[in-house]
C-alpha positions as CSV (number, residue, x, y, z in Angstrom):
1,M,-13.6,-31.3,3.5
2,V,-17.2,-30.5,4.7
3,D,-19.8,-33.2,5.3
4,V,-23.5,-32.7,4.4
5,D,-24.3,-31.0,7.7
6,G,-21.3,-28.6,7.5
7,D,-19.8,-30.0,10.8
8,A,-16.2,-29.8,9.6
9,L,-16.7,-26.1,8.9
10,Q,-18.1,-25.5,12.4
11,V,-15.0,-27.2,13.9
12,D,-12.7,-25.0,11.9
13,E,-14.6,-21.9,13.0
14,D,-14.5,-23.1,16.7
15,R,-10.7,-23.6,16.4
16,L,-10.3,-20.1,14.9
17,V,-12.3,-18.5,17.8
18,V,-10.4,-20.4,20.5
19,T,-7.1,-19.5,18.9
20,A,-8.1,-15.8,18.7
21,L,-9.2,-15.8,22.3
22,A,-6.0,-17.6,23.5
23,A,-3.9,-15.1,21.6
24,A,-5.8,-12.1,23.0
25,G,-5.6,-13.6,26.5
26,S,-1.9,-14.1,26.2
27,V,-1.2,-10.6,25.1
28,A,-3.5,-9.3,27.9
29,A,-1.8,-11.5,30.5
30,Y,1.6,-10.2,29.4
31,E,0.4,-6.6,29.7
32,W,-1.3,-7.2,33.1
33,N,1.9,-8.8,34.4
34,R,4.0,-5.9,33.1
35,Q,1.8,-3.2,34.5
36,A,0.5,-4.8,37.8
37,G,2.5,-7.9,38.6
38,A,2.0,-11.6,38.5
39,R,-0.7,-11.8,41.1
40,A,-2.9,-9.3,39.3
41,A,-2.2,-10.9,36.0
42,T,-3.3,-14.3,37.4
43,G,-6.5,-12.9,38.8
44,L,-7.4,-11.0,35.6
45,T,-6.6,-14.1,33.5
46,V,-9.0,-16.2,35.7
47,A,-11.6,-13.5,35.2
48,Y,-11.0,-13.5,31.5
49,V,-11.5,-17.2,31.2
50,A,-14.5,-17.2,33.6
51,A,-16.1,-14.4,31.6
52,F,-15.7,-16.3,28.3
53,A,-17.3,-19.4,29.9
54,G,-20.0,-17.3,31.5
55,S,-20.9,-15.6,28.3
56,H,-22.4,-18.8,26.9
57,P,-25.2,-19.2,29.4
58,L,-25.7,-15.5,29.5
59,A,-26.1,-15.5,25.7
60,K,-29.1,-17.9,26.0
61,K,-30.8,-15.2,28.1
62,V,-29.9,-12.0,26.5
63,G,-28.5,-12.9,23.1
64,A,-25.0,-13.4,21.7
65,W,-23.8,-9.9,21.2
66,P,-25.2,-8.4,24.4
67,A,-23.5,-11.2,26.3
68,V,-20.2,-10.6,24.5
69,F,-20.3,-6.9,25.2
70,T,-21.3,-7.5,28.9
71,V,-18.5,-9.8,29.7
72,A,-15.9,-7.9,27.7
73,G,-17.0,-4.7,29.5
74,G,-16.7,-6.4,32.8
75,V,-13.2,-7.7,32.1
76,A,-12.2,-4.3,30.7
77,A,-13.4,-2.5,33.8
78,A,-11.6,-5.0,36.1
79,S,-8.5,-4.6,34.1
80,W,-8.6,-0.9,34.2
81,A,-9.3,-0.8,37.9
82,V,-6.5,-3.3,38.8
83,T,-3.8,-1.8,36.5
84,R,-4.8,1.8,37.4
85,R,-4.5,1.0,41.1
86,S,-1.1,-0.6,40.6
87,A,0.2,2.3,38.6
88,R,-0.1,4.7,41.5
């Protein structure tokens, strides 16, 4: 049910986003652990969560999509660097 302001719909969208981010983060953490070990996986997971949290204030300055691409690119670069170094 949706009230006049549409608040219930917003809550459902927020839950969907959080669920998707948690699922993606879980898969990523599993892969990081498999490829580079628990220590690297922990560090990259912290970076993933911090990037998501940091994207909100960044979005106020540069816009939503530029913020998303910036933090996603940062975490992707960190992931690549950490797992590449561990693979050697």
